[in-house]
N, C-alpha and C positions, 0 to 999 in steps of 0.2 A: 503494499500499499504506499501510496505517496505521502509525504508528511502533511500536505494540505488536507488530504482525506481524513487523517488521524486527528485533525484539530477538534478541540471542543467547540461545538456550535455556539455555546454561550460566550466564547472568547472572540468570535469573529466580529470584524468591524461592522457597527451598525449604521444605518443610513444617516442618523442624526450627526454622526462624526465625519461623514464625508463632506463633499463640497457644499458650501453655503454661499449664496449670492451676497456679495459685499460691494460697497461703493466707497472708495477712498479708504479701504481697510476697515470699514464699519458695516456691520450687518445691515442688509437693506431696510429691515423694519425699524431699527434704531436710527438709521440715517433719515428716514422719512419724518420720524417724530422730531428729531433734532433740526431738520431743515424747516419744518413749520415753526418751531420755537425761534429759530434764528431769524426767519423772514419777518415774524411778528416783531421781534426785537428791532430789527433794522428799520422797519416801517415806523415804529415809535420814535426811534432816534432821529430819523430824517424829519419826522413831523415836529418833534420838540426842539431840535438844535439847528435845523437847516441843512443845506447840502454839504458844506465844507466841513463843519464840525461833525455832522452826522456821518460823513464818509469815514473819517478817522474812527469815530466811536464804533461804527458798524464793523470795520476791520478788526478792531480789538474784541467786539462781541463775538464775531464769527470764530476768531482764534480761541477765545475762552470756551466756546462750546465744542469745537470740532477737535482740537489738539488733545484734550484729555480723553475724548471718546476714542480717538485713534490709539493713544497709548494704552488705554484700558483693553481694547479689543485686538491689539497686535499679536498677542500670544494665544488668546482664548476668544473665539467668536461667540461662545455661549456665556461670557462673564455677565452680560446684562441679565439674563435669566436668574442667575444666583443673586445679583443685587436686588432685583425685584422680590425674590422669596424672602431675603433677609429683611427687607423693609417692612414685609407683611407679618413675618414670624421672626423677630430678632432674637428670641431665645433658643432657637433650635441648635445652634452650634456652640453653645456654652457648655462648660464643664460642671455646671452647678447641679445637674440632675444625675451625675454619675453615681453608680452603686459600687461599693467596695467588692472586689472580687477576690476569692481565694486562689492565690497562685501556687502551683505545685511544680516543682522542678524534678524532671525525670533524670536519674543518674544510674545508669546501669539498670539493675532490676529493682532500684528503690524509687519511691515517689516521696519526695521530701518537701515540706512547706517553704516558701520563699523566705520567710523570716529567719530560717536557720542559717541562711547564707549572708544575710546583711549584718553589718556591725551594729551593735547596740550602743547608743551614746550614754556616756556617764552622766548620771543626774547629779546636779550640783545643789 
């Protein structure tokens, strides 16, 4: 059998990790939302400050929006999904709800608890 036929089907690359449409290195859904926000901000800046100052402020506004988005999504196109989940459920990735586990070290034919391997501190 070839190595590819012996692969675990659960370890095969899923379609979500394959090609995703991006614009300027930003996923297309995020780009559209950012573009709407950017155009709204540019319109407000031109309306409030005029064409000359509005142009300078608009360039700064566009850089403020799109440069962080490009850096966030440069290595992970799905990063925006994690950000949205963490805003809705901020306590999911904290360590406050962990339960202490009993760790056992297998050594030869013996199963020893982990605390027998750790050094105990002297109480003062």
